[in-house]
C-alpha positions in Angstrom: 0.0 0.0 0.0 1.0 3.6 -0.6 1.2 6.2 2.2 -2.2 7.6 1.1 -3.7 4.1 1.1 -2.5 3.5 4.7 -3.8 6.9 5.8 -7.2 6.1 4.4 -7.3 2.6 5.9 -6.3 3.8 9.4 -8.7 6.8 9.3 -11.4 4.2 8.7 -10.4 2.0 11.6 -9.4 4.6 14.2 -12.6 4.7 16.2 -12.8 0.9 16.3 -9.2 0.6 17.4 -9.9 3.1 20.2 -13.0 1.2 21.4 -11.1 -2.1 21.7 -8.0 -0.7 23.3 -8.8 -2.5 26.5 -8.1 -5.8 24.7 -4.7 -4.5 23.7 -4.1 -3.6 27.4 -4.8 -7.2 28.5 -2.7 -8.9 25.8 0.1 -6.4 25.2 0.1 -4.1 28.1 3.0 -5.9 29.9 5.2 -5.7 26.8 4.6 -2.0 26.4 5.1 -1.3 30.1 8.4 -3.2 30.1 9.9 -1.4 27.1 8.4 2.1 27.5 8.0 2.5 31.3 11.5 3.9 32.0 12.2 6.3 29.1 13.1 9.9 30.1 13.3 13.4 28.6 11.9 14.3 25.3 10.1 11.3 23.8 8.9 10.7 20.2 6.1 8.1 19.7 6.3 7.2 16.0 3.0 6.1 14.5 1.3 6.8 17.9 -2.1 5.8 16.6 -4.9 6.4 19.1 -2.3 7.0 21.9 -2.2 3.4 23.2 1.4 3.8 24.4 0.8 7.0 26.4 -0.4 5.5 29.6 2.8 3.4 29.9 5.1 6.4 29.8 6.5 8.1 32.9 4.6 11.3 33.8 7.8 13.3 33.5 8.4 12.9 29.8 8.0 15.6 27.2 5.9 13.7 24.7 5.6 14.2 21.0 3.5 11.8 18.9 3.2 11.5 15.1 0.9 9.6 12.9 -0.1 9.7 9.2 -3.8 9.4 10.1 -5.8 12.5 11.3 -8.5 10.3 12.7 -5.9 8.4 14.8 -4.6 11.6 16.0 -8.1 12.8 17.0 -8.4 9.8 19.2 -4.9 10.3 20.6 -5.8 13.9 21.5 -8.7 12.5 23.6 -6.3 10.1 25.2 -4.0 12.9 26.2 -6.9 14.8 27.8 -8.1 11.7 29.7 -4.6 11.0 31.0 -4.0 14.7 31.7 -0.8 14.6 29.6 0.5 17.7 28.0 1.7 16.2 24.7 2.2 17.5 21.2 0.7 15.6 18.3 1.6 16.1 14.6 0.4 14.5 11.3 3.5 13.2 9.7 4.9 10.5 7.4 7.3 8.4 9.6 9.5 7.7 6.5 10.4 11.4 6.5 10.4 12.8 10.0 10.3 16.6 10.1 12.7 16.8 13.0 16.4 17.7 13.2 19.1 15.1 14.0 19.4 14.2 17.7 16.1 15.8 18.7 14.9 13.2 21.2 16.2 11.4 24.2 14.0 8.4 23.4 12.1 7.2 20.3 9.4 4.6 20.8 7.0 2.7 18.5 4.6 -0.2 18.7 3.1 -2.5 16.1 4.0 -0.1 13.4 6.8 -1.5 11.1 4.2 -3.8 9.6 2.4 -0.9 8.0 5.2 1.3 6.6 5.9 1.0 2.8 9.6 1.2 3.7 10.0 0.1 7.3 13.8 0.1 7.1 13.7 3.8 6.1 11.5 4.5 9.1 13.9 2.7 11.5 16.8 4.7 10.2 14.8 7.9 10.6 14.1 6.9 14.2 17.8 6.5 14.8 18.6 9.9 13.1 16.3 11.9 15.3 17.4 10.1 18.5 20.3 11.5 20.5 23.5 9.3 20.4 23.2 8.7 24.1 19.4 8.1 23.9 17.4 4.9 23.3 15.0 3.5 20.7 12.3 1.1 22.0 10.1 -1.1 19.9 7.3 -3.5 20.5 6.6 -5.3 17.2 4.7 -8.2 15.9 5.4 -10.8 13.2 5.3 -14.4 12.2 4.8 -16.9 15.0 7.4 -19.5 15.8 4.6 -22.0 16.5 4.0 -24.1 13.4 0.1 -24.1 13.3 -0.1 -20.5 14.2 2.5 -19.5 11.6 0.6 -21.5 8.9 -2.6 -19.7 9.7 -0.9 -16.3 9.5 0.6 -17.3 6.1 -2.8 -18.4 4.9 -4.5 -15.2 5.9 -1.5 -12.8 5.2 -2.7 -11.4 1.8 -6.3 -10.9 2.9 -5.2 -9.3 6.2 -2.9 -6.9 4.3 -5.5 -5.9 1.8 -8.0 -5.2 4.6 -5.7 -3.4 7.1 -2.4 -2.6 5.4 -0.6 -4.8 8.0 2.1 -7.3 7.0 1.1 -10.1 9.4 4.1 -12.4 8.7 7.0 -9.8 8.9 10.2 -10.7 10.7 11.0 -7.7 13.0 14.5 -8.9 13.8 15.4 -9.0 10.1 14.1 -5.4 9.6 16.1 -4.1 12.5 19.2 -5.9 11.3 18.8 -4.5 7.7 18.5 -1.0 9.2 21.9 -1.5 10.8 20.6 -0.8 14.3 22.6 -1.8 17.4 20.3 -4.0 19.5 21.1 -3.8 23.2 18.3 -6.1 24.3 15.5 -8.1 22.6 12.8 -10.4 23.9 10.1 -12.5 22.2 6.7 -13.5 23.6 3.1 -14.5 22.9 4.0 -17.6 20.9 6.7 -15.7 19.0 4.4 -13.1 17.6 5.7 -10.2 19.7 9.3 -9.1 19.7 10.5 -6.1 21.7 13.8 -4.2 21.3 16.0 -1.8 23.2 18.3 -0.2 20.7 21.3 2.1 21.1 21.7 4.7 18.3 24.9 4.4 16.3 27.4 7.3 16.5 27.0 9.5 13.5 30.6 9.4 12.5 30.5 5.6 12.3 28.1 5.4 9.4 
């Protein structure tokens, strides 16, 4: 899908995703809390969607959220108000972040690389805008390491992508490796469908 296709798709599903966020909390809340609960300073949430990550962040962070979908951002704005967080939300293509190098102490994102036309470009953009002594935190999903579940994902992969713009059988570790990112810590859970990362940005002069 193109960026405009993805924007249209997620505009359509924004309200539905917001209504069923409680399911995400039950299934994925512990993964988000483990990766995002200790970030500090100025934090960028890439593809923030309806603001699902916001409640797992420390109260002290200076939050900036970006998403391609205006409807997602409308729901994220309501999330900020409900949580009484003073955040700044912007409509933006994650493949071309409109921020200077080294702008953030932490960059976070969840369940997002599956939707980007060029996920490697987005990962490199995350690294570019993160301070060299900062951190990049990801919670991503992909192909299960359990045979029957993986076969079901493969069977439904094309239909799922056409409906939602989500690549159900992606391999997050391969994407992170292709982007050349320095993984400090990674864990897998939920039958291999969830992979989380703590990444240290590379020094600029080493590229």
